[in-house]
TITIMI-948941 format. One record per residue (C-alpha): x, y, z. Coordinates in pm, 1 decimal. Example, Ala and Ser with C-alpha at 12.3 -4.5 7.8 and 13.67 -1.06 7.14 Angstrom:
<sites>
         xx         yy         zz
     1230.0     -450.0      780.0
     1367.0     -106.0      714.0
</sites>
This chain:
<sites>
         xx         yy         zz
     3330.5     6391.5    17478.9
     3208.3     6699.1    17293.5
     2875.2     6564.1    17167.6
     2700.8     6868.1    17316.2
     2891.1     7104.2    17084.4
     2771.4     7243.2    16751.3
     3086.1     7376.8    16583.7
     3070.5     7600.2    16277.6
     3400.2     7622.9    16085.3
     3421.0     7910.8    15839.6
     3708.0     7870.6    15594.0
     4066.5     7789.6    15678.0
     4345.7     7586.0    15519.7
     4478.0     7228.8    15535.9
     4549.5     7265.5    15907.9
     4179.3     7283.1    15979.5
     4109.1     6949.9    15813.1
     4314.3     6786.3    16089.2
     4157.4     7011.7    16351.1
     3804.4     6915.8    16248.6
     3879.4     6544.0    16239.3
     4037.3     6557.4    16585.7
     3736.9     6739.1    16730.2
     3493.1     6510.8    16548.5
     3670.2     6216.2    16714.1
     3536.6     6365.3    17039.8
     3184.6     6339.7    16886.1
     3127.9     6710.6    16827.1
     2892.1     6796.3    16542.4
     3070.3     7010.7    16286.4
     2952.3     7220.0    15993.7
     3235.3     7311.0    15757.0
     3209.0     7596.8    15508.4
     3460.4     7631.1    15226.9
     3550.0     7261.0    15208.8
     3461.0     6973.7    14978.2
     3311.1     6647.9    15106.6
     3596.3     6447.8    14951.5
     3849.7     6648.9    15151.5
     3678.5     6581.2    15484.3
     3506.9     6239.5    15456.2
     3377.2     6214.7    15812.7
     3024.9     6128.1    15928.6
     3014.3     6402.9    16193.9
     3139.3     6676.9    15959.8
     2887.9     6827.7    15719.6
     3017.9     7040.5    15433.3
     2781.5     7323.8    15340.7
     2773.3     7630.3    15121.5
     2790.6     7955.7    15314.5
     2436.2     8055.5    15209.3
     2300.0     7741.6    15379.8
     2459.5     7803.2    15720.5
     2250.6     7851.9    16034.3
     2425.3     8076.4    16286.3
     2138.4     8032.3    16534.8
     2254.4     7682.4    16633.9
     2629.0     7744.1    16656.5
     2778.6     7698.0    17003.9
     3123.1     7772.1    16862.8
     3239.0     7951.8    16549.2
     3593.5     7883.7    16429.4
     3752.8     8134.5    16192.0
     4079.1     8076.5    15999.7
     4427.1     8133.9    16136.1
     4433.4     8471.3    15958.3
     4083.9     8560.5    16082.2
     3896.0     8791.6    15846.8
     4004.1     9099.6    15654.9
     3878.7     9454.2    15717.5
     3576.3     9397.8    15490.4
     3471.4     9076.8    15666.7
     3595.2     8841.3    15394.8
     3724.2     8503.1    15510.0
     3962.4     8277.0    15319.0
     3795.7     7952.8    15210.4
     3979.7     7623.4    15176.4
     3782.2     7571.5    14855.7
     3808.6     7908.7    14683.4
     3482.2     7852.3    14497.8
     3290.7     7958.8    14808.3
     3289.5     8325.5    14911.5
     3253.2     8389.5    15284.5
     3174.2     8729.9    15432.4
     3109.9     8759.0    15805.6
     2876.0     9038.5    15912.1
     2756.6     9188.3    16238.6
     2410.7     9047.9    16175.1
     2546.7     8693.8    16147.1
     2732.6     8714.5    16477.2
     2421.6     8865.8    16639.7
     2225.1     8556.0    16534.6
     2448.3     8318.9    16731.3
     2331.3     8204.5    17077.8
     2438.6     8425.9    17367.4
     2676.2     8156.0    17490.3
     2852.2     8126.1    17153.9
     3231.3     8164.8    17152.0
     3418.8     8290.6    16846.3
     3762.6     8132.7    16798.2
     4010.7     8279.0    16551.6
     4382.3     8256.2    16483.1
     4433.6     8631.7    16472.7
     4189.3     8918.9    16512.9
     4185.6     9264.1    16356.7
     4000.0     9562.4    16500.5
     3696.1     9498.6    16280.2
     3643.0     9146.9    16416.3
     3703.1     9252.3    16775.3
     3445.7     9530.9    16738.4
     3184.7     9301.2    16584.7
     3220.3     9041.7    16860.6
     3215.3     9314.5    17128.3
     2895.5     9467.5    16988.2
     2727.6     9126.5    16990.8
     2846.2     9064.7    17349.3
     2998.7     8730.4    17254.4
     3324.8     8575.8    17373.9
     3633.1     8596.9    17152.3
     3936.8     8368.3    17183.0
     4240.6     8462.9    16972.1
     4435.4     8139.1    16949.8
     4769.5     8278.3    16837.4
     4780.2     8511.0    17134.7
     4809.0     8200.8    17354.0
     5162.0     8091.9    17445.2
     5075.2     7721.1    17423.4
     4997.6     7761.1    17053.2
     5236.1     8038.2    16951.8
     5546.4     7877.2    17104.7
     5479.3     7535.6    16951.5
     5383.6     7692.1    16619.0
     5716.4     7875.3    16609.0
     5890.6     7543.7    16536.2
     5732.9     7475.1    16192.8
     5760.3     7847.4    16115.5
     6134.7     7842.6    16181.2
     6187.4     7518.1    15990.6
     5999.8     7656.2    15689.2
     6202.7     7977.0    15703.5
     6522.8     7775.1    15702.0
     6394.5     7586.3    15397.5
     6324.8     7914.3    15215.6
     6668.7     8046.7    15305.5
     6834.1     7733.5    15168.9
     6635.4     7746.2    14845.8
     6668.7     8119.0    14781.6
     7041.2     8169.1    14848.8
     7349.0     8043.9    14665.4
     7557.3     7991.6    14977.2
     7534.6     7760.0    15275.4
     7352.6     7872.5    15586.9
     7664.4     7763.0    15774.7
     7881.6     8073.1    15820.2
     7613.1     8302.6    15672.0
     7545.5     8621.8    15863.4
     7180.9     8608.6    15971.3
     6991.9     8892.8    16136.8
     6674.6     8800.0    16326.1
     6459.0     9104.8    16398.3
     6247.6     9056.3    16708.0
     6307.1     8820.2    16999.8
     5956.6     8713.1    17083.6
     5818.2     8361.1    17066.4
     5903.4     8317.5    16696.9
     6229.8     8512.7    16707.7
     6373.4     8295.8    16986.7
     6308.1     7973.0    16797.3
     6427.9     8125.4    16470.1
     6759.0     8244.3    16616.4
     6825.9     7913.6    16788.6
     6757.1     7703.6    16476.1
     6978.8     7911.0    16246.1
     7252.3     7909.9    16510.9
     7230.7     7531.3    16534.8
     7297.8     7491.8    16162.2
     7606.9     7709.6    16184.2
     7489.5     8060.8    16097.8
     7640.4     8367.6    16261.5
     7322.4     8497.3    16425.1
     7258.2     8852.6    16538.1
     6932.7     8942.7    16710.8
     6768.4     9285.0    16696.9
     6561.4     9343.7    17010.1
     6435.5     9622.0    17239.4
     6409.6     9492.1    17596.1
     6694.4     9463.3    17844.8
     6584.0     9112.9    17943.2
     6596.8     9007.7    17577.7
     6952.1     9133.0    17543.4
     7048.0     8936.7    17854.6
     6900.6     8618.9    17704.1
     7066.1     8688.6    17366.9
     7400.7     8725.6    17542.3
     7348.1     8397.8    17727.3
     7277.5     8222.4    17395.0
     7600.6     8365.6    17248.0
     7423.1     8551.7    16967.2
     7525.0     8893.2    16843.6
     7294.1     9174.9    16950.4
     7174.6     9511.7    16827.0
     6890.5     9743.7    16919.4
     6603.7     9760.5    16669.8
     6642.8    10138.5    16660.3
     7010.1    10093.7    16560.4
     6969.3     9854.2    16269.7
     7168.4    10060.0    16018.8
     7490.9     9953.3    16190.8
     7413.9     9586.2    16123.8
     7226.5     9575.3    15792.2
     7532.2     9627.5    15570.4
     7699.2     9303.3    15673.5
     7423.5     9042.4    15665.8
     7334.3     8778.1    15410.0
     6986.1     8693.3    15538.3
     6739.1     8910.3    15730.1
     6443.6     8747.2    15904.7
     6180.3     8983.5    16035.5
     5930.6     8861.4    16296.6
     5794.9     9201.7    16403.7
     5450.5     9305.3    16265.7
     5537.8     9676.6    16252.0
     5726.2     9902.1    16006.7
     6090.0     9798.6    16051.0
     6262.0     9766.2    15713.8
     6155.3    10087.3    15543.1
     6327.9    10295.1    15275.2
     6595.1    10432.8    15510.3
     6697.7    10084.2    15620.5
     6659.9     9918.8    15280.1
     6896.4    10162.1    15108.6
     7178.1    10040.3    15335.4
     7127.2     9673.2    15245.2
     7338.4     9489.8    14988.8
     7106.9     9388.2    14698.6
     7233.6     9030.7    14737.5
     7078.6     9013.9    15085.0
     6767.5     8799.3    15121.6
     6480.2     8926.3    15337.5
     6229.8     8676.0    15475.4
     5944.9     8850.5    15655.5
     5729.4     8612.0    15860.7
     5532.2     8882.6    16042.9
     5155.7     8891.4    15994.0
     5007.5     9134.7    15742.2
     5120.8     9389.3    15641.8
     5460.6     9266.3    15769.2
     5750.0     9486.8    15869.0
     5905.6     9539.6    15526.1
     5839.5     9800.6    15259.0
     5815.0     9541.2    14982.0
     5761.9     9792.3    14700.1
     6079.4     9981.4    14787.8
     6271.0     9656.2    14825.4
     6163.6     9555.6    14474.9
     6271.1     9892.4    14333.5
     6612.6     9848.3    14494.8
     6650.7     9498.6    14354.1
     6636.0     9330.6    14695.9
     6465.2     8993.1    14725.8
     6203.0     9028.4    14997.3
     5965.9     8739.9    15063.2
     5654.1     8784.5    15274.9
     5627.3     8429.2    15404.1
     5280.7     8401.5    15557.4
     5108.8     8091.6    15695.9
     5422.4     7879.5    15677.9
     5311.7     7603.7    15919.4
     4995.3     7544.8    15717.3
     5193.6     7524.9    15394.0
     5487.7     7305.4    15493.4
     5368.0     7115.2    15802.3
     4985.6     7116.6    15801.4
     4960.6     6793.2    16000.3
     5183.0     6915.6    16283.8
     5029.3     7263.4    16278.2
     4680.5     7113.7    16279.3
     4766.5     6886.2    16571.0
     4891.4     7185.6    16770.9
     4568.6     7376.3    16713.0
     4349.8     7070.6    16770.1
     4502.3     6983.5    17107.7
     4449.5     7331.8    17248.8
     4107.9     7385.1    17090.5
     3983.6     7048.6    17217.8
     4101.8     7135.4    17568.8
     3923.7     7472.1    17557.9
     3600.4     7318.7    17425.8
     3603.2     7051.0    17695.9
     3619.9     7326.9    17957.0
     3291.1     7469.9    17827.1
     3094.8     7165.2    17939.9
</sites>
């Protein structure tokens, strides 16, 4: 049971509704900011306005999957509430307080470090990231089917990056009949790509591959598809960039060139919030139980 825990949830999306209910089932006391009572409807979950929150009693603070932006603003489930996290607020938390977040930028890391609190970045954990890659890949396949006029079967698909998301992405598109090529960097990745019978190219050599693809899926959160690369792409090619902000695509240049480029963020929360919430809840519950 988690009845010793005071959990403060600041913002989030539909995934966090499932997360909160799962943790409340363990008898934790939860304060939710950025949600409406009708959305939650649970006796152990109190919905409050941000101005009414007490940081002094929070054993755990849970930030959204996307964390906060550089100014400290946090996305609220109910957009009528504005949430800004400051250094002073984190300083008010008890010394034992742990800050959980999906992703963390430099600003958040610095704030938590200055306050000498613990920070857990959930999407840096393999147990979450690998499982979360499944709804991400399924949602990407759905986008590809909706945004192209040809079948995925026999389409030439380039997956950029062969990390936790890239592996699942390449396998799923291969399973539905696409001709998959993977752009990677590491020798061990090329060995695995070869074993899976995918095509392969080095990320630094993309220009040799870009001319002959129908769908490009970028999973790398770094500048990859910039003007030099985009000018070699057929305007009929669809780009789906699932990398976290700012993504790996120069979207303004793509638009100028008439290339459809979709920055598909937060896909699990949009298309499979129950599954995505269950993934987060199982790991978060385990971590909270270890704090007893």
